N, C-alpha and C positions, 0 to 999 in steps of 0.2 A: 971357613973364613976365606980360603983360597978361591972357592967357587963364587962367593959373594963379591970378592974383589974383581974377578974376571967379568962378572955380570955388569958391575959398575963401569969397568973399562970399556966393554963393548957398547954400553949405552952412550957413553961420551963420544965414542968413535962414530956413532951413527948420527950425531947432532949436526945440524946445518951450521956452517961457519959464516960469520958476518964478513961480507965483502964490501969495502967502501967504494963508492962510485961518485966522486965529485963532479960537478957540472962546470963547464966553461961557457959562459953566456956568449962569448965572441964566436964560438964555433957555429952556432945556429945562424947568427947574423951573416957570417961569411957564406954559409950554404944558401941562404935566401938570395943573396946578391948574385950567386952563380946560377940560379934557376933560369930556365928558358923553355920555350915550347918544343925545342928540338931534343929534349932529353929522351934517351932510349926507353928507360923504364916508364916514363910518363906516356910516351906514344904507344907503348905496348898495352898499358892499362886502358887508354882511351880506345884503342882499336878493338879491344875485347867487347866493348859495350856500345860503341857509337861509330865504329868504322874508322879507318885511318884517315887523318886529315890530308887534304890535297895541298901540298906546299904550305902556303900561308893562309889558305882558306879554311877556316874552322867554323863549324856550325855552333849554334848556341848550346846544343846538346853535348857536343864534344868538349866545349869549354866548361860546361857544368861537370862532366866526368873528371876533367883535369882538376877542377877546384876540389872535388871530393877526394882526389888523390893527394893534393898538396896541403890542404888546410890542417894546421896544427891542432885546432880546437876539436876536430873530429878524431884525431889520433888520441887526444886526451880523453874524450868521451868513450872511445873504444877501450882505452886502458881502464877507465872507471867501470865499464861493464865487466871486464875480466876480473877486476878487483871484487866486484859484487859476487861473481861466481865463486871466487876463492872464499868469500865470507860465508857462503852456504856450507862449504866443507868445514870451516871453522865452527859454525853454529851447530853442526851435527856431531861434533866430537864429544865423546863421553868423558867424564872425569877419570883421570888416570889412577892406577893402583900404586900406592906408595908403601913405604916400609919405615918403621921406626924401631930403634933399639934402646935398651936401658941396661946399664951396668951398675951394680952395687957391691960394696965391700964392707963386711962387718968390722967395726973397729972397737967394739966394747962387748961386755957380757961374757958369756961362757965361751970357752975355747972350742972351736970346731975345726975339723980337718980341712974343709974348703970354705973360706970366708967369702967367696965371690958368689954373687947372684946375677945371672945374665938373662935378659928377656928380649925377645924379638917378636914383633907383631906387625901385621899388615894394616894398611889404611885404605878402606874401600868406601868411596863416596857415592851414594845412590840418590839421584834426583827424583823427587816425587812431585805429583801435581801436574805433570805434562809440560814442564819447563823446556825440555829439549824440543818438543814438537812446536812450541810457540816460537822458540828461537829460529827453528828451521823455516817456519811460515814467514817470519819477518825477513829472513835473509833471502828467501825466494821472491818475496814481494820487492825487495831491494833490487834484485836482478831485473825484474820487470820495469821498475822505475828507471834504472840505468839504460836499459835497452830502448825504452820509449824516448828518453832524452836523446839518445844517439840517433835513432831513426828520425825524430823530429828535427834535429839540427841538420841532418843530412838533407832532408827535404827543403829546409829553409835555405841552405847553401846553394842547392841546385836551382831553386827559384830565383834567389838573389843574383846568381851568375847569369841565368838566362835573361832576367830583366836588365842587368847591366850590359849584356851583349846586345840586347834589343835597343837599349838607349844609345849605345855606340853606333849601331847601324843607322838609327834614325838621325843621330847627330851628324854623321858623315853625309847622309842624303840631304839634310837641311843645309849643310855647308855648300853642297853642290847647287842646291836650289837658290841659295842666296847669291852665289856667284852668277848663276844664269839670269837672275833678276837684275843684277847690276849691268850685265851685258845688254839685256833687253832695254833697260832704261837709257843706257848710253846710245843705243841705236835709235830710240825714239828722240833723244835729245839732238842727235846729229840731223835727223830729218826735220826737227823743229827749227834748227838753226838755218837750214836751207829755206824753209818757209818764211822764217823771220827776215832773211835777206831779201826775199821776194815781196816783203811788206804784206804777207798774207797771214801773219801770226803776231799776236801781241807780245810785248816783252814780258808781261806778267806770267804768261803761260810758260815761256822759256825759263824764267826764274823759278817757277814752281817745279818744273822737271829737274832743274839743277839741284834744288833742295832735296827732291826725292832721291836723286843719285847719291847725295852725301849720306842721307839716312839709310839707303840700301847698303852702302859700303860699311857703315857702322854696324848694320845688322849682319853683314857678311863676317866682319871681325868677331862679333859676338858668337856667331855660329861656329867659327873656327875655334874660338875659345871653348865653347861647349863641347866640341869634339875632343879637344885635348883633355878636358876634365872627365868626359865619359870614358876615355881610354884609361886614364889613371884610376877611375873608380872601378873599372873592370879588373885592372891589375890588383887593386886592393882586395877585392872580393876573392880573387883566385890565389892570394898570397904570393904574388909574383912582383918583382921589381918593375916599375913602369916601363923602362927601356925594353923589357922582354916582349912588349906588345907593339913596338913601333911599326913592325912590318905586318901585323895581323890584319887580315881582311875577314871580318866577321860576316856570317851568313845566317839568316833566320830559317830554321827548318819548318816543315809543315806542322800544324797543330790543329786539334779538333776545335779549340777555341770556344767561343761563346755559343757555337752552334749546338753544343750538347744540351743546352737548356730547352731546345725545341722538342726533345723526345722524352722529357721527364717533368713531372709536376714539381713546382717549387718546394712543397712540403717534403716530398720524397727525396729531392736533391739535398735539402738541409739535413734530413734524418740520416742519409748516407754519409754526409760530411761529419756528423757527430760521431758516427761509428768509426770513421777512418782517421780522424784527427788525433795526433799523438798527444796533444794537450789533455784531452779527455782520458786517454789511456794512462797517461802519467798520473793524473789526479786519482783515477781509480786504483792504481798501484800504490800510491801514497796512502789512500784510505786503507788498503789491505795491510800496509805496514803499521798504521795506527791501530788497526783491529788486532793484529798479532801482538803488538806491544801491550795492549790492554789485557789480552789473554795471558801474556807472560807475567804481568803484575798480579793478576788474579792467582796464577799458579804459585807465585812466591809467598802466598799466605801459608802454604803448607811447608813445614820444615823438611829439610833433607835428612836422610838417614845415613849415619856413618858407622861402618862396621870395622872392628879391629881384631881379627883372629890372630892369636900369637902363641908362643911357646916359651916357657921359663925354665932355666936350670937353677935350682935353688938347693945348695948344699947336698948335691947328689940326687935331689928329688926333681923329677921332670913333670911339669904341669902344662896342660893346654888351657888357653884362656880365650874368651870372646868378649870384647867390649862393644857396647852399643851407645850411640850418641844421637840426640835430636837437638841440633843447635837452634837457637832463637825460638824455642817452643812457646815461650810466654811473651812474644813480641806484640807489636801493635796491630797485627793482622794486615799490615801493609795498606791501611786505609788511605793515607795521603797519596801514595803513588798510584793507587787504583783510581782515585778521583781525578788526578791529573791526567792519566792516560785516557780516561773516559771523556774528559773535556777535549783532549787532543783529537779523539776520534770524531767528535761532533764537528770540530773545526774542519777536519779532513773531508767529512761528508758535505759540508757547505762549499768547500773548495771544488768538489765535483760539479755541483750545480752552477757555481760561478764559471767554471771552464765551459760548460755546455752553453750558458748564456752568451759567453764571449764568442764561441764558435758560431752560434746562430746569428748573432749580430754581424760577424765578419762575413758570413755567407750572404746575408741580405745585402750588405754593401757591395760585395763582389758581383752579385746578380744585377743589382741596379746599375753598377758601373758598366757591365756588358750591355745592358739595354740602352743606357744613355749614349755609349760610344757607337752602338749600331745606328741609333737615330741620327747622330751627328754625321756618320758616314753617308747615310741616305741623303741628308740635306746637302752634303758636299758633292755628292754625285749629281744632284739636280743643278747645282751652281755650275759644275763643269759642263754638263750637257747644254745649259743655256749659253755659256761662254763659247762652246764649240759651234753652236748654231750661229751666234753673232759673228764668229770668226769666218765661217763659210760665207755669210752674206757680204761681209766687208771685202773678202778676197774676190768674190764674184763681181762686186761693184767696181773694184780696182781694175780687174781684168777687162771690164766693159769701158773703162776710162771715165767712170763717173766720179772717182775720188783720187786723191793723191796717195802716195805710199805711206803717208803719216797715219791715216786712219787704220789700215790693217795692222800697222806696227803697234798702235795703241791697244787694239783689240787683242793682238797676240800677247801683249803684256798682261792684259786682264786674264786671258786663258792660262798663262803661266802661273799667275797668282792663284787662280781657282784650282789648278792641278796641285799646286803646292799645299793648299789648304786641305785637299782631299788626302794627300799623302800624310799630312799631320793627323787627320781623322783616322786613317788606317793604322798609324802608329799607336794612337790611343786605344784603338780596338784591340790591337795585338797585346798591348800592355794589360788591358782589362782581361783578356783571355788568360794570361799567365797568372794574374791575381785570382781569377776564378779557380784555376787549377790548384793554386796554393790553398785557397779557402776550402776547397773540396777535399783536401788531404790527399792529393794525387801523388805521382811518382816523385822521387825515386823510391823503389821498394825492392825487396829481395826476391824478385821474380825472374832474374836472369836478364831482364831488359836494362836494368841499372845495376851498378855495383852493390853488392850486399854490404850495408853499412857496418855489419859486425865483422867483416874481414878487411884486411889491408888490401886496397885495390892493386897495389904493385905486386902482390904475391897471390892474389885470388886466382883460382883455376878458371879456365875458360868455361862459359856456360854451355850446357849440352844443347 
């Protein structure tokens, strides 16, 4: 009895104790408000994978790495992945060995020297039918599902950040272009006023230019508004307060862009995207989960075996005993659960096909977006070339004294607008290139070039 008591005491001492950990929602809010791009840990994480930023000049890649470090949803998905790994260990555990005791005392009948009967027996539960293997298969598939979601979300965050950074760069350029157009129109208007004073220009043309100036000023205000909105959108994607990006000067880094389509056939490109996209990997992992759950329900048809070896002290007579039990031997053979799991497996299989259809359609749209943006850029280049030729002719005519300074100023305004249109086409092509990279299932990946999504970027070791 003393030994048994010691065993129970040691078992209780080895138990994990519950530790309460209440959450204060205001703590995280205060931390977010204190975030900025000058944080030491953030800069170290960015420098490991994208180089250290130069003062306030951050490339779109550096901003993407910063977003991967700051986003709470990625930390939550990383914790879900760790939880899925813990579930594998839980699924592989075997039923523990128990013990049960029984004490009897004779209270009637003939007198005996020892009226007590004491019995002690063990309880051993043996799973049959492969239930443990099915649980392990389901848990391991759950790890793959969690990892696919983590990697997919990391890629989405990186693309969203780069797109938002590109939108901010383009919005700032558009604001500068709008300001330059206002200045060019004001210069044309001043020359027109001189020509009007000389009675060489009609009042209607002067009024038309004045209206264009007002419209250009409105466009300038809209462009400045768009720049403020783009800066706030980038801050939102990066989980930063908007004032933290007030001094940011975003820079777009080099990208292979839509040029990658020139060296690969469309069908091969789409097939590669299906292999790389995490949506397909997640759907396949979910199918594996459904498959293992069906396997588990099939295994539950077979009853488990319970063994109870024991020892009995009965009026001085010692006896060994062995009890056997087969619970639920005459059950329903688990038909309902098997049918339900089989139907769920069919649904999961159709989800895989649905994910592939979605990826193929997404790739087609991204490819056509690249082609359309490239055609638009070619057309914009032609317009700029024509405007440059006209500008040269007008300047040469002005230098020969054939025209006044108004005509070159008007042509220069046309050239400014043509170049502005070309920059807009370049922006759309850059955006199409990022969309193509996203559709193709591109980086970030755990290859050392981007942070490994499975590790915390602030503590990840430097890549070799």
